[in-house]
N, C-alpha and C positions, 0 to 999 in steps of 0.2 A: 740824523733821525730823531724824531720827537715821539710819535705814538702811532699805533695802528689799532683798528677795531675790526675783529673778525669773529665769525661764529666758531664755537668749539666743536660743533658737530653739524652735519648736513645729511640729508637722505640722498642717495645716489641720483644724479640728474637734477637735483634742486638748484635753484639760483638764490643768491644772497648778495646784499650790498656790503661792501667793505670800504674802509677808508684808511689811508696812510698819510702821515704828515712828516715832511722833512723841512729842516731849516737850512737856508743858504748861508753856510759859514765861510764861504770863499770870498773872492774879490771881484768876481764877474757876475753880471745879471744873468738869470736863467729865463729862457723863453722857448716856446716851440720853434720860432723862427731861427733861433741859434742852435737848435738840435737837442735841447734838453728833454729828457723823458724819464719815466720810471721803468725799470726792467726786472723781470722775474729772475731770481737767482737761487731759488730753493733746490732741494735735493732731487725732486722729481722733474721729469720732462715738462717744459713750460706749457705744453698743450693740455696738461691735466686741468688747468683752470680756464682754458678757452682763449688765452692770449699770452704773448711773451712780453709786450711792451704796452705802456699806457702813455699817450701823448699829453702834454700840457695843453690847456685851452689856448685858443688863438690870442685872446685878450690878456693873458697873464704875463706879467714881467715881474720876476721875483728879484728884488735888489738884495745885496749882501745884508744879512741880518733878518731878512724877511722869511716867511714860511709859506709853503704850498701844501695843500691837502688834495690828494687824489681820491675821489670817491667813484667807485665803479662796481658793476655787477660781475660776480664770478659764477660759473656753472660748475657744480660739483662733478667729479669724475663719475662714470657710470659703474665702475667696479668698487664695491665696498673695500675699505682699508683705511690706513692712516697716511695722510699726505702732508708734506711740508709746504708752508706758505711763507716766503721771504722775498723781499724786494730791495732794490738799491737804485739810487739815481744813476743816470747814464748820460753820456754826451755822444751823439751820433758820430761815428768814425773814430772816436777816442776811447770808448769803453766805459766801464763802470767806475764810479768814484764815491768817496765819502763813506759814512757809516751805513751799515746794512740795517734793514728793519729787523725787528725781533723774529726769530725763527719760531713759527707757531705750527703745532701739529693739529690738523683738523681731521676728526673721525668722520668717515663717510660710511653711512649705514645702509643696509639692505632695505629697500622699500617694501618688501613683502610683509614683514611683521613690524608694525609701528603702532604706538598708542599715545594718547594725550591724557594727562591727569586732569580730571574735572573737579572732583570734590571729595571731602571726607567728613564723616560724622563720628565723633567720639566725645566722651566726657571731658570737661575742662580740667577736672582734677581726678587723678588716678591714685589709688592706694596700692602700696606694694603687696605682692603675692595674691592679689585678687584677679579674677578673670573678667574681661569686659568684651562686649560685642562692639565692633566698629563697622562702618560701611565705607568702602572706597569705590569711587566711580571713575572709570576710564572710558575713553572713546577709541574705537578701532579706527585708526587713520591709515592702516596698511592697505594692501591689495587683496588679501584673502580673508575668508570667514574664519573666525576663531572657533574652535570646538574643543570640548573636554577630551575627546578621543585623540586629538593631536598633541595633548600634553601641555596646553596653554596654562600658565600659572603666573602668579605674582611672586617675585623674589625680593628680599631686602637688598638695598643698594650696596651695603657692605657686610662683611662677616661680623663686624662689631655690632651692627644693628641687629643682625640675626641672633647673636649671643645675648644681647640685652633683653630683647623681647621674646626670646625662646621660640622663634618661628623661622624655619628655613625656606618654606614656600607655602603658598596657598593655591590649591588647584582650582581651575574653573569648574563649577558644579557640574556633575554628570548630566548629560543630555542638553547642555547649554551650547547655543550657537550665537555668535555675535558677528553680524555682517559688517563690511567696511562702511563707515559713517555712523554706525550705531554705538 
């Protein structure tokens, strides 16, 4: 195993491109014709990502010391939660072999409430113990309209940030409605 590229989070049902690279450290050439493939070995059922195995391309022959990169699309599970993503090389009829890819946890989020950070306006220099007005802009990328009556608010990413800035949350102004896409 050499490396893999995966998202850390996805919205339920979303698709994403991933890639995993393995090095042939054995003595035999790897090819699709010889039955070599990539197999899902994570802690969840293989169906959560939409496939159990990824075949090598017809034209690839990986000699000892060579590397192969599998690039493919995954479909996020439809249920929010945290899902394991881990793969290993396999030989048809013989089972898995070699190093496993890194076990990566991917957070699957509920598509109902989603946002995209757009911009912020604040002074370049801030003096301690003074109050400042800032402007933060987000886009509603979810499926429902945000409203102040529903308790929509901004919260700091960590408790440490809340402590430093002295803000636990900022409520959506009363009477405000933000439709999906706005």
